[in-house]
PASEZA-492078 format. One record per residue: residue number from 1; residue in one letter; x, y, z of N, C-alpha, C, O in turn. Coordinates in Angstrom, 1 decimal, padded with zeros to 4 digits, always signed. Each point is the difference from the previous one (the first is absolute). Example, Ala and Ser with C-alpha at 12.3 -4.5 7.8 and 13.67 -1.06 7.14 Angstrom:
<pt resi="1" resn="A" n_east="+013.2" n_north="-005.7" n_up="+007.8" ca_east="-000.9" ca_north="+001.2" ca_up="+000.0" c_east="+000.9" c_north="+001.2" c_up="+000.0" o_east="+001.0" o_north="+000.0" o_up="+000.7"/>
<pt resi="2" resn="S" n_east="-001.4" n_north="+001.1" n_up="-001.4" ca_east="+000.9" ca_north="+001.1" ca_up="+000.0" c_east="-000.8" c_north="+001.1" c_up="+000.8" o_east="+000.5" o_north="+001.1" o_up="+000.1"/>
***
This chain:
<pt resi="1" resn="X" n_east="-038.6" n_north="+007.6" n_up="+019.7" ca_east="-000.1" ca_north="-001.6" ca_up="+000.1" c_east="+001.3" c_north="-000.4" c_up="+000.7" o_east="+001.2" o_north="+000.2" o_up="-000.4"/>
<pt resi="2" resn="X" n_east="-001.5" n_north="-000.7" n_up="+001.5" ca_east="+001.4" ca_north="-000.8" ca_up="+000.8" c_east="+000.3" c_north="-001.3" c_up="-000.5" o_east="-000.9" o_north="-000.6" o_up="-000.7"/>
<pt resi="3" resn="X" n_east="+001.8" n_north="+000.1" n_up="+001.0" ca_east="+000.7" ca_north="-001.1" ca_up="-000.6" c_east="-001.1" c_north="-001.3" c_up="+000.2" o_east="-000.2" o_north="-000.9" o_up="-000.7"/>
<pt resi="4" resn="X" n_east="-000.5" n_north="+001.1" n_up="+002.1" ca_east="-001.0" ca_north="-001.0" ca_up="+000.5" c_east="-001.2" c_north="+000.2" c_up="-001.0" o_east="-000.5" o_north="-001.0" o_up="-000.5"/>
<pt resi="5" resn="X" n_east="+000.2" n_north="+001.8" n_up="+000.3" ca_east="-001.4" ca_north="+000.3" ca_up="-000.7" c_east="+000.5" c_north="-000.6" c_up="-001.5" o_east="-000.7" o_north="-000.9" o_up="-000.6"/>
<pt resi="6" resn="X" n_east="+001.6" n_north="+001.3" n_up="+000.0" ca_east="+000.6" ca_north="-000.4" ca_up="-001.5" c_east="+000.1" c_north="-001.4" c_up="+000.2" o_east="-000.5" o_north="-000.6" o_up="-001.0"/>
<pt resi="7" resn="X" n_east="+000.9" n_north="+000.0" n_up="+002.0" ca_east="+000.0" ca_north="-001.4" ca_up="-000.1" c_east="-001.0" c_north="-000.7" c_up="+000.0" o_east="-000.1" o_north="-001.1" o_up="-000.5"/>
<pt resi="8" resn="X" n_east="-001.0" n_north="+001.7" n_up="+001.4" ca_east="-001.3" ca_north="-000.5" ca_up="+000.1" c_east="-000.8" c_north="-000.2" c_up="-001.4" o_east="-000.6" o_north="-001.0" o_up="-000.3"/>
<pt resi="9" resn="X" n_east="+000.8" n_north="+002.3" n_up="-000.4" ca_east="-000.8" ca_north="+000.2" ca_up="-001.2" c_east="+000.8" c_north="-000.9" c_up="-001.2" o_east="-000.6" o_north="-000.4" o_up="-001.0"/>
<pt resi="10" resn="X" n_east="+001.7" n_north="+000.1" n_up="+001.2" ca_east="+000.7" ca_north="-000.9" ca_up="-000.9" c_east="-000.6" c_north="-001.6" c_up="+000.2" o_east="-000.5" o_north="-000.7" o_up="-000.9"/>
<pt resi="11" resn="X" n_east="+000.6" n_north="+000.5" n_up="+002.0" ca_east="-001.1" ca_north="-001.3" ca_up="+000.6" c_east="-001.3" c_north="-000.1" c_up="-000.5" o_east="-000.5" o_north="-001.0" o_up="-000.4"/>
<pt resi="12" resn="X" n_east="+000.0" n_north="+001.8" n_up="+000.5" ca_east="-001.5" ca_north="+000.1" ca_up="-000.4" c_east="+000.2" c_north="+000.1" c_up="-001.7" o_east="-000.8" o_north="-000.7" o_up="-000.7"/>
<pt resi="13" resn="X" n_east="+001.5" n_north="+001.4" n_up="+000.0" ca_east="+000.0" ca_north="-000.2" ca_up="-001.5" c_east="+000.2" c_north="-001.3" c_up="-000.4" o_east="-000.5" o_north="-000.4" o_up="-001.0"/>
<pt resi="14" resn="X" n_east="+001.7" n_north="-000.4" n_up="+001.9" ca_east="+000.4" ca_north="-001.4" ca_up="-000.6" c_east="-001.2" c_north="-000.8" c_up="+000.1" o_east="-000.1" o_north="-001.0" o_up="-000.8"/>
<pt resi="15" resn="X" n_east="-000.7" n_north="+001.2" n_up="+001.7" ca_east="-001.3" ca_north="-001.0" ca_up="+000.2" c_east="-001.0" c_north="+000.0" c_up="-001.3" o_east="-000.6" o_north="-001.0" o_up="-000.3"/>
<pt resi="16" resn="X" n_east="+000.6" n_north="+002.1" n_up="-000.4" ca_east="-001.0" ca_north="+000.6" ca_up="-000.9" c_east="+000.1" c_north="-001.2" c_up="-001.2" o_east="+000.9" o_north="-000.7" o_up="-000.3"/>
<pt resi="17" resn="X" n_east="-001.8" n_north="+000.8" n_up="-000.3" ca_east="-000.1" ca_north="-000.6" ca_up="-001.5" c_east="+000.3" c_north="+000.8" c_up="-001.0" o_east="-000.1" o_north="+001.2" o_up="+000.3"/>
<pt resi="18" resn="X" n_east="+000.4" n_north="-001.4" n_up="-001.5" ca_east="+000.4" ca_north="+000.8" ca_up="-000.9" c_east="-001.3" c_north="+000.9" c_up="-000.4" o_east="+000.4" o_north="+001.1" o_up="-000.4"/>
<pt resi="19" resn="X" n_east="-001.6" n_north="-001.3" n_up="+000.5" ca_east="-001.0" ca_north="+001.0" ca_up="-000.3" c_east="-000.2" c_north="+000.8" c_up="+001.1" o_east="-000.5" o_north="+001.1" o_up="-000.1"/>
<pt resi="20" resn="X" n_east="+000.7" n_north="-001.5" n_up="+001.2" ca_east="+000.0" ca_north="+000.9" ca_up="+001.2" c_east="+001.2" c_north="+000.8" c_up="-000.1" o_east="-000.2" o_north="+001.1" o_up="+000.6"/>
<pt resi="21" resn="X" n_east="+001.3" n_north="-001.1" n_up="-001.0" ca_east="+001.0" ca_north="+000.7" ca_up="-000.2" c_east="-000.2" c_north="+000.9" c_up="-001.2" o_east="+000.7" o_north="+001.0" o_up="-000.2"/>
<pt resi="22" resn="X" n_east="-001.5" n_north="-001.4" n_up="-000.7" ca_east="-000.4" ca_north="+001.0" ca_up="-001.0" c_east="-000.9" c_north="+001.2" c_up="+000.4" o_east="+000.2" o_north="+001.1" o_up="-000.3"/>
<pt resi="23" resn="X" n_east="-001.1" n_north="-001.6" n_up="+001.1" ca_east="-001.0" ca_north="+001.0" ca_up="+000.7" c_east="+000.7" c_north="+000.7" c_up="+001.2" o_east="-000.2" o_north="+001.2" o_up="+000.3"/>
<pt resi="24" resn="X" n_east="+001.1" n_north="-001.8" n_up="+000.1" ca_east="+000.5" ca_north="+000.9" ca_up="+001.0" c_east="+001.0" c_north="+001.1" c_up="-000.6" o_east="+000.2" o_north="+001.1" o_up="+000.6"/>
<pt resi="25" resn="X" n_east="+000.5" n_north="-001.3" n_up="-001.7" ca_east="+000.7" ca_north="+000.6" ca_up="-000.9" c_east="-000.8" c_north="+001.4" c_up="-000.7" o_east="+000.6" o_north="+001.1" o_up="+000.0"/>
<pt resi="26" resn="X" n_east="-001.7" n_north="-001.4" n_up="-000.4" ca_east="-001.1" ca_north="+000.8" ca_up="-000.5" c_east="-000.2" c_north="+001.0" c_up="+001.1" o_east="+000.4" o_north="+001.1" o_up="-000.1"/>
<pt resi="27" resn="X" n_east="-000.9" n_north="-001.5" n_up="+001.2" ca_east="-000.4" ca_north="+000.9" ca_up="+001.1" c_east="+001.2" c_north="+000.8" c_up="+000.6" o_east="-000.3" o_north="+001.1" o_up="+000.5"/>
<pt resi="28" resn="X" n_east="+001.5" n_north="-001.6" n_up="-000.5" ca_east="+001.2" ca_north="+000.9" ca_up="+000.4" c_east="+000.1" c_north="+001.1" c_up="-000.7" o_east="+000.2" o_north="+001.1" o_up="+000.5"/>
<pt resi="29" resn="X" n_east="-000.3" n_north="-001.3" n_up="-002.1" ca_east="+000.2" ca_north="+000.9" ca_up="-000.9" c_east="-001.2" c_north="+001.0" c_up="+000.0" o_east="+000.2" o_north="+001.2" o_up="-000.4"/>
<pt resi="30" resn="X" n_east="-001.4" n_north="-001.7" n_up="+000.8" ca_east="-000.8" ca_north="+001.1" ca_up="+000.2" c_east="-000.2" c_north="+001.0" c_up="+001.1" o_east="-000.4" o_north="+001.1" o_up="+000.0"/>
<pt resi="31" resn="X" n_east="+001.0" n_north="-001.8" n_up="+001.1" ca_east="+000.6" ca_north="+000.5" ca_up="+000.9" c_east="+001.0" c_north="+001.3" c_up="-000.2" o_east="-000.1" o_north="+001.1" o_up="+000.4"/>
<pt resi="32" resn="X" n_east="+001.0" n_north="-001.7" n_up="-000.9" ca_east="+001.2" ca_north="+000.9" ca_up="-000.3" c_east="-000.4" c_north="+001.2" c_up="-000.9" o_east="+000.6" o_north="+001.1" o_up="+000.1"/>
<pt resi="33" resn="X" n_east="-001.6" n_north="-001.3" n_up="-000.9" ca_east="-000.6" ca_north="+001.0" ca_up="-000.9" c_east="-000.6" c_north="+001.2" c_up="+000.8" o_east="+000.3" o_north="+001.2" o_up="+000.0"/>
<pt resi="34" resn="X" n_east="-001.1" n_north="-001.9" n_up="+000.7" ca_east="-000.8" ca_north="+000.8" ca_up="+001.1" c_east="+000.8" c_north="+000.7" c_up="+001.1" o_east="-000.4" o_north="+001.1" o_up="+000.4"/>
<pt resi="35" resn="X" n_east="+001.5" n_north="-001.7" n_up="+000.0" ca_east="+001.0" ca_north="+000.8" ca_up="+000.9" c_east="+000.7" c_north="+001.1" c_up="-000.8" o_east="+000.0" o_north="+001.2" o_up="+000.4"/>
<pt resi="36" resn="X" n_east="+000.3" n_north="-001.4" n_up="-001.5" ca_east="+000.6" ca_north="+001.0" ca_up="-000.9" c_east="-000.7" c_north="+001.1" c_up="-000.3" o_east="+000.5" o_north="+001.1" o_up="+000.2"/>
<pt resi="37" resn="X" n_east="-001.8" n_north="-001.3" n_up="-000.6" ca_east="-001.0" ca_north="+001.0" ca_up="-000.3" c_east="+000.0" c_north="+000.6" c_up="+001.4" o_east="+000.3" o_north="+001.2" o_up="+000.0"/>
<pt resi="38" resn="X" n_east="-000.6" n_north="-001.7" n_up="+001.2" ca_east="-000.2" ca_north="+001.0" ca_up="+001.0" c_east="+001.2" c_north="+000.7" c_up="+000.4" o_east="-000.1" o_north="+001.2" o_up="+000.5"/>
<pt resi="39" resn="X" n_east="+001.2" n_north="-001.8" n_up="-000.6" ca_east="+001.7" ca_north="+000.7" ca_up="-000.1" c_east="-000.4" c_north="+001.4" c_up="-000.7" o_east="-000.3" o_north="+001.0" o_up="+000.7"/>
<pt resi="40" resn="X" n_east="+000.2" n_north="-001.1" n_up="-001.9" ca_east="+000.0" ca_north="+001.0" ca_up="-000.9" c_east="-001.1" c_north="+001.2" c_up="+000.3" o_east="+000.2" o_north="+001.0" o_up="-000.6"/>
<pt resi="41" resn="X" n_east="-001.4" n_north="-001.2" n_up="+001.4" ca_east="-001.0" ca_north="+000.6" ca_up="+000.3" c_east="+000.4" c_north="+000.6" c_up="+001.6" o_east="-000.8" o_north="+000.7" o_up="+000.6"/>
<pt resi="42" resn="X" n_east="+001.8" n_north="-001.0" n_up="-000.2" ca_east="+000.4" ca_north="+000.2" ca_up="+001.3" c_east="-001.0" c_north="-000.4" c_up="+001.1" o_east="-000.3" o_north="+000.8" o_up="+000.9"/>
<pt resi="43" resn="X" n_east="-000.2" n_north="-002.1" n_up="-001.0" ca_east="-001.0" ca_north="-000.7" ca_up="+000.8" c_east="+000.4" c_north="-000.9" c_up="+000.8" o_east="-000.7" o_north="-000.4" o_up="+000.9"/>
<pt resi="44" resn="X" n_east="+002.1" n_north="-000.1" n_up="-001.3" ca_east="+000.7" ca_north="-001.0" ca_up="+000.4" c_east="+000.5" c_north="+000.2" c_up="+001.6" o_east="+000.7" o_north="+001.0" o_up="+000.2"/>
<pt resi="45" resn="X" n_east="-000.9" n_north="-001.7" n_up="+000.8" ca_east="+000.7" ca_north="+000.4" ca_up="+001.3" c_east="+001.4" c_north="-000.9" c_up="+000.2" o_east="+001.0" o_north="+000.5" o_up="+000.4"/>
<pt resi="46" resn="X" n_east="-001.2" n_north="-002.0" n_up="-000.8" ca_east="+001.1" ca_north="-000.6" ca_up="+000.3" c_east="+000.7" c_north="-000.5" c_up="-001.5" o_east="-000.3" o_north="-001.0" o_up="-000.6"/>
<pt resi="47" resn="X" n_east="+001.2" n_north="+001.9" n_up="+000.1" ca_east="+000.6" ca_north="-000.3" ca_up="-001.3" c_east="+000.8" c_north="-001.3" c_up="+000.2" o_east="+000.2" o_north="-000.8" o_up="-000.9"/>
<pt resi="48" resn="X" n_east="+000.2" n_north="+000.8" n_up="+002.1" ca_east="+000.9" ca_north="-001.6" ca_up="-000.3" c_east="-000.8" c_north="-001.1" c_up="-000.4" o_east="+000.6" o_north="-001.0" o_up="-000.4"/>
<pt resi="49" resn="X" n_east="-002.0" n_north="+001.0" n_up="+000.4" ca_east="-000.8" ca_north="-001.2" ca_up="-000.3" c_east="+000.1" c_north="-000.3" c_up="-001.6" o_east="-000.3" o_north="-001.0" o_up="-000.5"/>
<pt resi="50" resn="X" n_east="+000.8" n_north="+002.1" n_up="-000.3" ca_east="+000.3" ca_north="-000.1" ca_up="-001.2" c_east="+001.2" c_north="-001.1" c_up="-000.3" o_east="-000.1" o_north="-001.0" o_up="-000.6"/>
<pt resi="51" resn="X" n_east="+001.3" n_north="+001.5" n_up="+001.2" ca_east="+001.2" ca_north="-001.2" ca_up="-000.1" c_east="-000.5" c_north="-001.1" c_up="+000.3" o_east="+000.0" o_north="-000.8" o_up="-000.9"/>
<pt resi="52" resn="X" n_east="-000.8" n_north="+000.5" n_up="+002.2" ca_east="-000.3" ca_north="-001.2" ca_up="+000.4" c_east="-000.9" c_north="-000.9" c_up="-000.9" o_east="+000.2" o_north="-001.2" o_up="+000.0"/>
<pt resi="53" resn="X" n_east="-001.2" n_north="+002.0" n_up="-000.9" ca_east="-000.7" ca_north="-000.7" ca_up="-001.1" c_east="+000.9" c_north="-000.6" c_up="-001.0" o_east="+000.0" o_north="-001.1" o_up="-000.5"/>
<pt resi="54" resn="X" n_east="+000.7" n_north="+002.1" n_up="+000.1" ca_east="+000.8" ca_north="-000.2" ca_up="-001.0" c_east="+001.3" c_north="-001.3" c_up="+000.0" o_east="+000.4" o_north="-000.7" o_up="-001.0"/>
<pt resi="55" resn="X" n_east="+000.0" n_north="+000.7" n_up="+002.3" ca_east="+000.5" ca_north="-001.4" ca_up="+000.5" c_east="-000.8" c_north="-001.2" c_up="+000.0" o_east="+000.6" o_north="-001.1" o_up="-000.2"/>
<pt resi="56" resn="X" n_east="-001.8" n_north="+001.2" n_up="+000.4" ca_east="-001.0" ca_north="-001.3" ca_up="+000.2" c_east="-000.3" c_north="-000.3" c_up="-001.5" o_east="-000.4" o_north="-001.1" o_up="-000.3"/>
<pt resi="57" resn="X" n_east="+000.4" n_north="+002.1" n_up="-000.6" ca_east="+000.0" ca_north="-000.5" ca_up="-001.5" c_east="+001.2" c_north="-000.6" c_up="-000.4" o_east="-000.1" o_north="-000.8" o_up="-000.9"/>
<pt resi="58" resn="X" n_east="+001.1" n_north="+001.1" n_up="+001.3" ca_east="+001.2" ca_north="-000.7" ca_up="-000.4" c_east="+000.1" c_north="-001.4" c_up="+000.6" o_east="+000.5" o_north="-000.9" o_up="-000.7"/>
<pt resi="59" resn="X" n_east="-001.0" n_north="+000.7" n_up="+001.9" ca_east="+000.0" ca_north="-001.2" ca_up="+000.6" c_east="-000.8" c_north="-000.9" c_up="-000.7" o_east="+000.4" o_north="-001.1" o_up="-000.1"/>
<pt resi="60" resn="X" n_east="-001.7" n_north="+001.5" n_up="-000.3" ca_east="-000.8" ca_north="-000.7" ca_up="-000.6" c_east="+000.5" c_north="-000.5" c_up="-001.3" o_east="-000.3" o_north="-001.2" o_up="-000.4"/>
<pt resi="61" resn="X" n_east="+001.0" n_north="+002.1" n_up="-000.2" ca_east="+000.3" ca_north="-000.4" ca_up="-001.5" c_east="+001.3" c_north="-001.0" c_up="+000.1" o_east="+000.3" o_north="-000.7" o_up="-001.0"/>
<pt resi="62" resn="X" n_east="+000.5" n_north="+000.9" n_up="+002.3" ca_east="+001.2" ca_north="-000.6" ca_up="+000.0" c_east="-000.5" c_north="-001.8" c_up="+000.4" o_east="+000.4" o_north="-001.0" o_up="-000.5"/>
<pt resi="63" resn="X" n_east="-001.3" n_north="+001.2" n_up="+001.3" ca_east="-000.8" ca_north="-001.5" ca_up="-000.1" c_east="-000.4" c_north="-000.7" c_up="-001.2" o_east="+000.5" o_north="-001.1" o_up="-000.4"/>
<pt resi="64" resn="X" n_east="-001.4" n_north="+002.0" n_up="-000.3" ca_east="-000.5" ca_north="-000.6" ca_up="-001.2" c_east="+001.2" c_north="-000.3" c_up="-001.0" o_east="-000.1" o_north="-001.1" o_up="-000.6"/>
<pt resi="65" resn="X" n_east="+001.1" n_north="+001.9" n_up="+000.5" ca_east="+001.2" ca_north="-000.7" ca_up="-000.8" c_east="+000.6" c_north="-001.0" c_up="+000.4" o_east="+000.4" o_north="-000.8" o_up="-000.8"/>
<pt resi="66" resn="X" n_east="-000.1" n_north="+000.6" n_up="+002.2" ca_east="+000.5" ca_north="-001.2" ca_up="+000.6" c_east="-000.9" c_north="-001.2" c_up="-000.4" o_east="+000.4" o_north="-001.0" o_up="-000.4"/>
<pt resi="67" resn="X" n_east="-001.5" n_north="+001.3" n_up="+000.6" ca_east="-001.2" ca_north="-001.3" ca_up="+000.0" c_east="+000.3" c_north="-000.3" c_up="-001.9" o_east="+000.2" o_north="-001.1" o_up="-000.5"/>
<pt resi="68" resn="X" n_east="-000.3" n_north="+001.9" n_up="-000.2" ca_east="+000.2" ca_north="-000.1" ca_up="-001.4" c_east="+001.3" c_north="-000.8" c_up="-000.2" o_east="+000.1" o_north="-000.9" o_up="-000.9"/>
<pt resi="69" resn="X" n_east="+001.0" n_north="+001.3" n_up="+001.5" ca_east="+001.3" ca_north="-000.7" ca_up="-000.3" c_east="-000.1" c_north="-001.4" c_up="+000.6" o_east="+000.8" o_north="-000.9" o_up="-000.4"/>
<pt resi="70" resn="X" n_east="-001.5" n_north="+000.6" n_up="+001.3" ca_east="-000.2" ca_north="-001.1" ca_up="+000.4" c_east="+001.1" c_north="-000.1" c_up="+001.5" o_east="+000.5" o_north="-001.0" o_up="+000.5"/>
<pt resi="71" resn="X" n_east="-000.3" n_north="+002.1" n_up="-000.2" ca_east="+001.0" ca_north="+000.1" ca_up="+001.4" c_east="-001.0" c_north="-000.2" c_up="+001.5" o_east="+000.4" o_north="-000.5" o_up="+001.0"/>
<pt resi="72" resn="X" n_east="-001.7" n_north="+000.8" n_up="-001.1" ca_east="-000.6" ca_north="-000.3" ca_up="+000.8" c_east="-001.5" c_north="-000.4" c_up="-000.2" o_east="-000.7" o_north="+000.5" o_up="-000.9"/>
<pt resi="73" resn="X" n_east="+000.4" n_north="-001.3" n_up="+001.8" ca_east="-001.6" ca_north="-000.4" ca_up="-000.3" c_east="-001.0" c_north="+001.0" c_up="-000.2" o_east="-001.2" o_north="-000.3" o_up="-000.2"/>
***
């Protein structure tokens, strides 16, 4: 994920509500599980996607934490 893509993704998740973030987090975790499973069975072509999804999960969790602390809306 290039810097431009990650910036765009960050802007997208900042626009989401708390409920939408929870849904996005669950979806990302499911995707990560599936990617890891595919990797273990040698069916995954793009292994860099695992790293990308892990970072997206961290971004979502960071936004959630910042909202709980009142740092952002």
